[in-house]
N, C-alpha and C positions, 0 to 999 in steps of 0.2 A: 401608478395603480395604488389604490389606498391600503392602509393597513388593515382595514376591514374585509377587503377582498381577498387578502392573502390568508387572513384568519379563518375565512370561510372554506378554503380550497385546502387547508392542511389537513396532515393526519395528525390527530390528537392524542393518540395511544403508540407510543413507540417501545419495542423490544430491542434491546441490545443483546447480541450474542457473544460473549466473549468480554470479561472483565480484566484484560490488561491494560497497559498505560493508555493505549489508543482507544480501546473500548470504554474505559472509563470516561476519558475526556471527551468522547462523543456522546457519551450519556449525560454529561455534564452541559455540553452546549446544546444539545435538545432540551434539557431543563430549562435553561437561560431563554430558550425561545418558547418557552410557556407549555411545553408538553408534558404529559405524564409519563414517565419512563420506568420500565422493568428492565433491570439489567440482571443478565445471567451470568453467574460464575461458576466453572467447573471445579474450582478450589474451595473447598468448605471454610478453608482459613479466611478467604478473602470475602466470602459470604459474612462470616462472623465480625471481620474488621469494620466493614461498612455498616452493617447493622448496629453494633455497638459503638463506634467511634465516627460513623459519616465519613469515614475516609478509607481510601484502598491502600493500607500500610505497604503492602507488598510491592505493588506496581506504580503507584501514584502519591506517594508519602507527601504530607504537608498542604494538600489540595482539600478545602472541605466540600463535601458533596450536599447539594441541597436536598430539602425533604421530599422534592417531587420524584427523587430516584429512589425505587424499591429494589432491592436485591434479593435474588432467590437463587436456588440450586436445582429448581425444578423447570427444566426445559420446556415442558408443555405450558406452563405458567407465562414464560416470556413469549413463546410464538403464539400466543392467542391476541398479540397487538395487532394495530392496522397496518402497521408497515415494521419491518424489520432490519436492522442494521447487523450484518455479518462480519463480525471481528475476530476471527481465528485466523491461525497462521495458513499460510497458502498450501501446504503440503497436508493440512488436515482438513481442507474445506471439504473436500468428496465426502468421507465419511461424517462429517457433520452434516450436510446436506442431505444424507442418506437417513439421517435420525430425525432432521427437521421436516422434510417432505411429508410424511404421513400426517404431520400434526397441523399443515397449513392449510387455510380457507384458501379455496381457489383465486387466484388474482392477487393474492397479496404481494406488495412490492418486498423483494429482497435485494437489499443494498450491500453488495460487496464493499469491503470497507480495508481488507487486506491487499496485499500486492505481491504477486510473484506468478510464476507458471509452473503448473505441476511436471515435477521432474520425470515421473515416470512417462508421461505421455507427450510432453512437449504442449499441453492445450493451455489456453488463457483460460483466466478463473471465469470469466463471462460463459466460455464454452462448457466447462465443467457445470456451471450454474443450470444452463439450458437442458443439458443431459440428466442431471439429477432431481430438478424440480421444474418439470415442463409447465406445470400449471401455474406456476409463479409469474410476477412482472419481474423481470430481470433488470437490476440498476447498479451503478457502480459510483462510489465515491472516492475520490482521488485528488492529488495535488499537493503544492509544498507546505507542508504541515508538521509540526512536532507536537506531540501530545501535550507536553507540558506548556508550550505557547497557548493552545487552544483552551487548556483546562484553565490557565491564568486569566484569559479573557484578552490576551494580545490579539491585533488584527491580524486575520488569516482570510484568504481566499481560496477555494477548491472548486473543483468541476464535479457536477453530479450528472451522470449518462443514463437515460432510460428512453422509452417511447416518450413522445415530448410532453403529453399531457401529465404523465407521471412524474417526469423530472421536475416540471413545474410545480407540481403540489409537494414534493420532495424539498425543491427550493423553499417554498414559504413554509414548510413544516421545520426546518432546520436552521434558517437564516435569522440573524439579528445584527445588531450594530457592530459586534465584534466578530462575526462569522457570515461570510459572503459566498455563497454557492452559485455558480454559473451554471445553466442548464444546457444540456447536449444531448444527442441522440447516436453520438458516436462511440458505442460502447467497446467496439474494438480497440480504436485509437487511446482510448482512456487506459483500459486494461494493459494494453502493452505497455504505453508510457509509464504507468506505476511500477509494472514488473521490471523493465529493462533499466530503469534508471539505478536501482541497487546494485546492480552488477557493474556499471560504469563508475558507480561511485567506490566501489571497492577499488577498481583500476587508480582513480584519483588518489585514493588513501595510499597505495602501494607506492605512486609516485612520490608522493609526500614523504612517505616513510623511507624512500631511497637518497631523499634529500636532492631531487632532481629540479626543484626551484618552481617560481610560480609560473614561468613561460612555458615550461614542459606540461605543467598541469592544465594551463588553459589551452593549449593545443590538443591536449587529450580529450579535454571537455567538449572542445568543437567538433573533433573527428567522433567522438562516440555519439553525439547528437546526430551526425552525418549517418551514421550505421542504424540508430534507432529510427530515421525519417525513411530510410530506404526499406527497411523491414515494415514498418508501419504501414508504407503505402503498399506494399506487396500483399499485404493481409487485407487491405481494403479499408485501413483507416485513413482519415481525411487530415490534409496537412495542417489546416487551422488548429486541429486539435493537436497534432505533435508540437507545433509551436507555440502551445498554450499552457495554462497551468499545468495540466496533467502529464504534460510532456516536458519540454524545455524548463518550465518553471521547477517542476519537482526536481528533475536533474540537477538544476544551479543549486537548489536547497541541500539535497542529498550528496551531492560531491564537494560540498563547500568547506566542509570542516569536521572536526572529531565529535560535535555534537549528533552527527549521524552516526547510527550504529555501525553502517556498511562502510562508511569513510573510515571509520575508528578501526574497525577489522582490517581493511587493506592497509592502513597506516602501520599497525603492529606487525603485520606480516612483512611489510617492506623493511621494518626495523630488525626484523631477524626472529619474530617469534614464530614457534612452528603451528603447522595446521592441528596438532592434538590439542595443543595448548589453547587455540582459541575457539575449537570447537567442543570444548569440554562442557558438561551439562550446565554448570553454573554460571557460565558465560551469557551475554545477552545475545539474542537471535539477531542474525544477520541474514535476512531473507535471501540477499544476492548469491550466497553460497549454493542453494538449492537450485537458484533460478539460473545460473549461469551456463550449467549444461544443458538445462531444458530450452534457453534461449538460442543457444549454438543448434541443437537438435531441430527446433523449428526453423530456424533460418536456412538450413540444410535442405530442409524438406520443400521450400520454396526458392531453392537455388539462389538465395543472398547471400552475399559474402560479408561476413563481420569479423575482420582480422582483430580487431581489439578485443571482442567479447571470446574469441576463440583463445585468445592468449590468456586472457583473465580465467578462462575456464580451465586451461592446462595448469596454470599455477595453481589453482585451486584443488586440483586432482593430485597434485603433487609432481606431475611430468615435466614442469618447467620451473626454474627458479626465477623469482621476481626479476632480477638483473637480466637474464637471459630473455625474458619476454620483452623488455624494452629493446634488445638488442635485435631481436626478431621484427618488431615492429618497424624500427629504423632502418632496417636494410630491405626493405620491401621496395620494388621498384617504383622509381619516381612516377607519378601521373598528374594530371590536371584535376584541379579542384571542382 
């Protein structure tokens, strides 16, 4: 398909809600793809930093932002774009949507770019989006992607899930030589894969912090994916989604080492750090901490057994020591794979 065809299908004005590292990186990649971008930041110091230096010194230092990105603290200004990328933490998505929905034009694509499950309800972010902004076009962007890699222009591939024609337009809007989106219409599979992998990455970090070795981590990673696949199929997600970029791909990246916030959190926990130390306000956000109990809640609602996720959730609520979690898993009855 020609470059001219993709350009004719694209959304030219993009709003990015949330100017953390990932939101800033996505604004950068949208600008690289030739779009005009309005980046909304809640923090006035972030607005000032980008306006004055063309860098987000707080969340993504050292990355020069192109002139095609305009930063604002006015939510209505950003929401007036043709398509919106929502890059706010999962536990704040509902309240953000409640503020955004009255400002939206009907059928505006809302692309979820955060990963998690609502802790209070066990609902996927796609379900919250449908509840709070029913007149919008729901979409999700997810996959194996670190913000700094994307901002530096390193090759990255992700999944964009939406109604097929919307997914293809978003694909055309954000895709360029270093950023390759694959289109899907499986919102459930993409939403679950992006959320659950953070929980299992904490578990792999705990195993590393305990010094259990590469073999144990590989086994944990494989069995974690088996849990993710069971729940995904119970919720109606497609297997090809779960073994793709936004499922297995994202799990491999996030559970692969300390560049991942969730892995690093688990690693420190396994080495003896306390939960209060790791959850201090100044620490980087590890979405898996809030997602773990929500993931277990949702699985129980569908009668799906997730022993690894349950053990990780118990460690995170302080009812089980990291070493005892391993012992619990290893003593489970033998079974076929």
